[in-house]
C-alpha positions in Angstrom: -7.6 0.0 -25.2 -9.1 -2.2 -22.5 -9.7 -0.7 -19.1 -11.8 -1.1 -16.0 -14.3 1.6 -15.5 -16.2 2.3 -12.3 -19.8 3.1 -13.0 -21.3 3.7 -9.6 -20.4 3.6 -5.9 -20.8 0.6 -3.6 -19.7 -2.9 -4.4 -17.2 -4.6 -6.5 -20.1 -5.0 -9.0 -19.7 -1.4 -10.0 -16.6 -2.2 -12.2 -16.8 -3.0 -15.8 -14.3 -3.9 -18.5 -14.7 -1.4 -21.5 -13.0 -0.2 -24.6 -11.7 3.4 -23.9 -9.5 5.8 -25.7 -5.8 5.1 -25.4 -4.2 7.9 -23.5 -1.7 10.2 -25.3 1.3 12.2 -24.0 0.2 15.8 -23.5 3.0 17.2 -21.4 6.7 17.2 -22.3 7.8 15.6 -19.0 5.1 12.7 -19.3 5.7 9.0 -20.2 3.3 6.6 -21.9 3.5 3.2 -20.2 2.2 -0.2 -21.3 0.8 -1.7 -18.2 2.1 -5.3 -17.5 0.5 -5.3 -14.0 -1.4 -3.3 -11.5 -2.2 -3.9 -7.8 -4.9 -3.1 -5.4 -4.5 -1.3 -2.2 -6.9 -0.9 0.8 -7.5 2.8 -0.2 -9.0 1.5 -3.5 -11.8 0.1 -1.5 -12.8 3.6 0.1 -12.9 4.9 -3.6 -15.1 2.0 -4.6 -17.5 2.7 -1.8 -17.4 6.4 -2.1 -17.1 6.6 1.7 -16.0 8.7 3.3 -17.8 11.2 1.0 -14.7 13.3 0.4 -13.2 10.4 -1.6 -15.9 11.2 -4.3 -13.9 14.2 -5.1 -11.3 11.9 -6.7 -13.7 9.6 -8.4 -16.5 12.0 -9.5 -19.7 13.8 -8.3 -22.5 12.9 -8.1 -21.4 9.5 -9.7 -18.0 8.2 -11.0 -16.8 10.1 -14.2 -14.7 7.8 -16.4 -12.8 6.7 -13.3 -10.2 3.9 -14.0 -9.2 2.4 -10.5 -5.8 1.3 -9.3 -2.6 3.2 -8.3 0.2 0.8 -8.4 1.7 -0.1 -11.7 4.7 -1.9 -13.3 5.1 -1.8 -17.0 7.3 -0.9 -20.1 7.8 2.6 -21.5 6.3 2.9 -24.9 6.9 6.7 -25.6 8.3 9.8 -23.9 7.8 13.5 -24.0 10.6 15.7 -25.4 11.8 16.8 -21.9 12.0 13.2 -20.4 15.7 12.4 -19.9 15.4 9.5 -17.2 13.6 7.0 -19.4 13.5 5.8 -23.1 11.2 3.4 -24.8 11.7 -0.2 -23.7 12.6 0.7 -20.2 10.7 -1.1 -17.4 9.3 1.1 -14.7 7.1 1.2 -11.7 5.4 3.6 -9.4 2.2 4.8 -7.8 0.4 6.9 -10.2 -3.4 6.1 -10.8 -5.6 4.7 -13.6 -3.5 1.5 -13.5 -6.3 -1.0 -14.1 -6.0 -0.4 -17.8 -3.5 -1.6 -20.7 -1.9 1.9 -20.9 -1.4 4.9 -18.7 0.4 8.2 -18.9 2.5 9.5 -15.9 5.0 12.2 -15.2 8.5 11.0 -15.1 9.0 12.1 -11.5 6.5 9.5 -10.4 8.3 6.5 -12.0 11.5 4.7 -11.1 13.5 1.8 -12.9 12.2 -1.6 -11.8 14.5 -3.8 -9.6 16.6 -6.0 -11.6 15.8 -9.2 -9.6 11.9 -9.1 -9.5 9.4 -9.9 -12.2 7.1 -7.1 -13.2 4.0 -8.7 -11.9 5.6 -8.8 -8.3 7.0 -5.3 -8.7 3.5 -3.9 -9.4 2.7 -4.9 -5.9 5.3 -2.7 -4.4 4.6 1.1 -4.6 1.6 2.1 -2.6 1.7 -0.2 0.2 5.5 -0.3 0.6 5.6 3.5 0.6 3.0 3.6 3.3 5.1 1.1 5.3 8.3 3.0 4.7 6.7 6.3 5.9 5.3 4.5 9.0 8.7 3.0 10.0 11.2 5.6 8.7 9.3 8.9 9.1 6.5 8.5 11.6 8.1 5.8 13.7 11.7 6.9 13.3 12.8 3.2 13.9 16.4 2.8 15.1 18.4 -0.5 15.4 17.7 -2.5 18.5 14.2 -1.0 19.0 11.2 -3.3 19.5 8.5 -2.7 16.9 5.0 -4.2 16.7 3.1 -4.3 13.4 -0.6 -4.8 14.0 -2.0 -6.3 10.8 1.3 -7.9 9.7 -0.1 -10.1 7.1 -1.8 -7.3 5.1 -0.6 -5.3 2.1 1.2 -2.6 4.2 2.0 -5.0 7.1 4.0 -7.5 5.1 6.2 -4.6 3.8 6.4 -3.0 7.3 7.7 -6.2 8.8 10.5 -6.3 6.4 11.4 -2.6 6.4 11.6 -2.7 10.2 13.9 -5.7 10.1 15.9 -3.8 7.4 16.2 -0.9 9.8 17.5 -3.3 12.5 14.4 -3.7 14.6 13.2 -6.7 16.5 9.8 -7.1 15.1 6.6 -8.5 16.4 3.7 -9.3 13.9 0.0 -9.5 14.8 -2.1 -11.6 12.5 -4.4 -14.5 12.3 -3.1 -18.0 12.9 -3.4 -18.9 9.2 -0.9 -16.3 8.2 1.4 -16.8 11.1 4.1 -18.9 9.2 4.0 -16.4 6.4 4.6 -13.4 8.7 7.5 -15.4 10.3 9.0 -16.3 6.9 9.4 -12.6 5.9 11.4 -11.9 9.0 9.1 -11.4 12.1 11.1 -12.3 15.2 7.6 -13.0 17.2 4.1 -13.6 16.0 0.9 -13.0 17.9 -2.3 -14.7 16.7 -4.9 -12.1 17.4 -7.6 -14.7 17.6 -5.9 -16.3 20.8 -4.1 -13.3 22.3 -4.8 -9.5 22.8 -1.3 -7.9 22.5 -2.6 -4.9 24.4 -2.9 -7.1 27.6 0.6 -8.6 27.1 3.7 -8.0 29.2 5.8 -7.0 26.3 6.7 -3.3 25.7 7.4 -1.8 22.3 9.2 1.3 21.1 6.9 1.7 18.0 3.4 0.2 17.2 2.5 0.6 13.7 -1.4 -0.1 13.7 -2.7 -1.0 10.4 -6.0 -2.3 11.9 -7.1 0.1 14.6 -9.1 -2.5 16.4 -8.1 -1.6 20.0 -8.7 1.7 22.0 -5.8 4.1 21.7 -5.4 3.9 25.4 -5.0 0.2 25.3 -2.3 0.4 22.6 -0.3 3.1 24.6 -0.2 0.8 27.7 2.2 -1.7 26.0 4.6 1.2 24.9 7.9 2.0 26.5 7.9 5.4 28.1 9.4 7.1 25.0 7.4 4.7 22.6 4.9 5.8 20.1 1.6 4.3 18.9 1.0 5.2 15.1 -2.4 4.6 13.7 -2.4 3.8 9.9 -5.9 2.7 9.1 -9.2 4.2 8.0 -11.3 1.2 8.6 -12.3 2.4 12.2 -13.6 5.6 10.8 -12.8 9.4 11.1 -13.6 9.6 14.8 -10.7 7.3 15.5 -8.4 9.3 13.4 -9.4 12.7 14.8 -9.2 11.3 18.3 -5.6 10.3 17.7 -4.9 13.6 16.3 -6.4 15.4 19.3 -4.6 13.1 21.9 -1.3 13.4 20.1 -1.3 17.2 21.0 -1.2 16.4 24.7 0.2 12.8 25.0 3.7 12.2 23.4 3.2 8.4 23.1 0.2 9.0 20.8 1.1 9.4 17.1 -1.3 10.7 14.5 -2.4 9.2 11.3 -0.1 10.1 8.3 -0.7 10.5 4.6 1.8 8.4 2.6 2.3 10.4 -0.5 5.5 9.5 -2.5 8.6 11.6 -1.7 11.6 11.9 -3.9 13.9 8.9 -3.4 11.1 6.7 -1.9 10.9 4.3 -5.0 14.7 4.3 -5.2 15.0 3.3 -1.6 12.5 0.5 -2.2 14.3 -0.7 -5.2 17.6 -0.8 -3.4 16.0 -2.7 -0.5 14.6 -5.3 -3.0 17.8 -5.6 -4.9 19.7 -6.2 -1.6 17.4 -9.0 -0.8 15.8 -7.3 2.2 12.3 -6.6 0.8 10.1 -8.7 -1.4 6.4 -8.4 -2.0 4.0 -11.0 -0.8 1.4 -11.9 -3.5 -1.8 -13.6 -2.3 -3.6 -13.9 -5.5 -3.2 -12.6 -9.3 -6.2 -11.8 -11.5 -6.4 -11.0 -15.2 -7.6 -7.5 -16.1 -11.1 -8.8 -17.0 -11.6 -10.2 -13.5 -10.7 -7.0 -11.6 -14.2 -6.9 -10.1 -13.5 -10.3 -8.6 -10.2 -9.1 -7.2 -12.0 -6.2 -5.5 -14.4 -8.7 -4.2 -11.7 -10.8 -2.7 -9.8 -7.8 -1.3 -13.1 -6.5 0.2 -13.4 -9.7 2.3 -10.5 -8.5 4.3 -8.6 -11.8 4.5 -5.9 -11.4 1.9 -2.3 -12.3 3.0 -0.3 -9.7 1.2 -1.2 -8.2 -2.2 -3.8 -8.6 -4.8 -2.4 -8.1 -8.3 -4.0 -7.4 -11.7 -2.2 -8.7 -14.7 -2.8 -6.9 -18.0 -2.8 -8.8 -21.3 -1.1 -7.7 -24.5 
């Protein structure tokens, strides 16, 4: 089968399209999936660069070892292990799994969910990783309630576009922070207010927020807390400012109740089902910036690495 293989650490040029062995089901609760589409996430860039160094534990030491990038997937079940009861060949499924920039992958059935009935597979592939990160930020870390005021910093990105919609679905009044060129898109997905960060610094405004989900981490922690309500919380959700920023938030959170800590958005039971229900109810829809064929995955990484994508970047497999 065809797959994208990472051959070194560094730039998007480290990815190559190669013929590799098709995976086989080796466990009774696993499923073989034909990949219709995959999608890239900001975390894929850290694995590409190999920085921070601990990310290399995932990809390989001292260099990548047959690593196939991508976590998001939507596709069709081709075969199932003998203990798989939830799926059968021909079912369409989606999930956050790994090794998705390939024509086939194998995954445990617990990592998959039936696809929404009102969304094309290419769009569905854009959902899992980023939407789960947004869900955990809004539902779990932020504990957002109806009527609260929520600010999403980085509202036009992969996580941000989902966070705006999920916060609205939870009944919040939402302010999105993004560049002016993405402002109309952020309004179109439900933001009540939009701040163009090139013209206005939200940390110096008069508005106060119950929750700030910070996908950018481009302001000091103290500055973000200044625009919180007395019971509000600032939740950092970005590794782009480096480990010192994350560790500082962790330390301050032990003494200052308004300061949240970075969270790890691993899929919990029921997460994919909740996202599916939000999609089918019309409350959630992925924003797709660009779609690339599998052979152009390196170019997709190059575009994502520029940092200006509005929504998700999708990789479409070919039959």
